[in-house]
LUMDOTOR-413637 format. One line per field, with one value per residue (C-alpha): residue in three letters; x, y, z. Coordinates in steps of 0.1 Angstrom, whole numbers, plus 5000, padded with zeros to 4 digits. Layout:
residu [Ala; ...]
east [X; ...]
north [Y; ...]
up [Z; ...]
This chain:
residu [Met; Pro; Ala; Leu; Leu; Thr; Arg; Tyr; Trp; Lys; Ile; Ala; Ile; Leu; Trp; Ala; Leu; Ser; Leu; Val; Val; Val; Ser; Ala; Leu; Ser; Ser; Ser; Ala; Gln; Thr; Gln; Arg; Gly; Gly; Arg; Pro; Ala; Pro; Asn; Leu; Pro; Thr; Glu; Thr; Pro; Thr; Val; Val; Ser; Gly; Ser; Asp; Val; Gly; Phe; Arg; Ile; Glu; Arg; Thr; Gln; Asp; Gly; Ile; Pro; Val; Gly; Lys; Leu; Val; Val; Arg; Val; Asp; Gly; Arg; Trp; Val; Asp; Thr; Ala; Pro; Ser; Arg]
east [8249; 8264; 8296; 8300; 8297; 8323; 8346; 8343; 8348; 8380; 8393; 8385; 8403; 8433; 8434; 8432; 8460; 8482; 8477; 8488; 8519; 8530; 8525; 8545; 8573; 8574; 8575; 8603; 8624; 8621; 8633; 8662; 8674; 8670; 8669; 8685; 8699; 8680; 8697; 8713; 8715; 8738; 8761; 8761; 8797; 8818; 8842; 8876; 8893; 8928; 8965; 8988; 8979; 8954; 8919; 8883; 8856; 8824; 8794; 8766; 8758; 8739; 8727; 8753; 8782; 8801; 8798; 8821; 8851; 8888; 8905; 8940; 8954; 8967; 8980; 8961; 8927; 8911; 8905; 8885; 8903; 8894; 8905; 8931; 8922]
north [3227; 3217; 3205; 3239; 3257; 3234; 3241; 3278; 3275; 3254; 3281; 3309; 3290; 3283; 3320; 3331; 3307; 3320; 3355; 3345; 3326; 3356; 3381; 3359; 3355; 3392; 3401; 3376; 3389; 3425; 3416; 3396; 3422; 3451; 3477; 3510; 3515; 3537; 3571; 3577; 3540; 3537; 3507; 3483; 3488; 3516; 3503; 3519; 3519; 3526; 3527; 3522; 3553; 3573; 3560; 3568; 3557; 3548; 3557; 3554; 3553; 3580; 3569; 3542; 3566; 3560; 3590; 3592; 3609; 3611; 3593; 3587; 3559; 3570; 3543; 3516; 3534; 3553; 3589; 3616; 3645; 3682; 3708; 3733; 3769]
up [8081; 8115; 8097; 8081; 8115; 8132; 8102; 8108; 8145; 8139; 8116; 8141; 8169; 8148; 8137; 8174; 8184; 8156; 8168; 8203; 8190; 8168; 8196; 8220; 8195; 8188; 8225; 8230; 8201; 8214; 8249; 8236; 8211; 8235; 8208; 8214; 8249; 8271; 8278; 8312; 8322; 8352; 8352; 8381; 8390; 8375; 8350; 8346; 8312; 8321; 8314; 8343; 8364; 8344; 8335; 8325; 8349; 8329; 8350; 8325; 8288; 8269; 8234; 8234; 8243; 8276; 8300; 8330; 8347; 8343; 8372; 8385; 8406; 8440; 8464; 8444; 8445; 8416; 8426; 8408; 8392; 8390; 8366; 8379; 8381]
């Protein structure tokens, strides 16, 4: 009888350890993959995708789509633009 109880305890401990390992692997895989990007994530430093004097400053992403402003280069600096009225 004691041998039967120790056998069940060993199985229970192995099962509990397997649950811990699977949950750790699952958590690790989710943080590495990242999933869908969160909406309205600001970038650390604004990135300018540009030609020689006209560019687009990416300020954040929304559902994986870059959102930003149209900018122009004046005296070596990127300056925001405004629509004419």
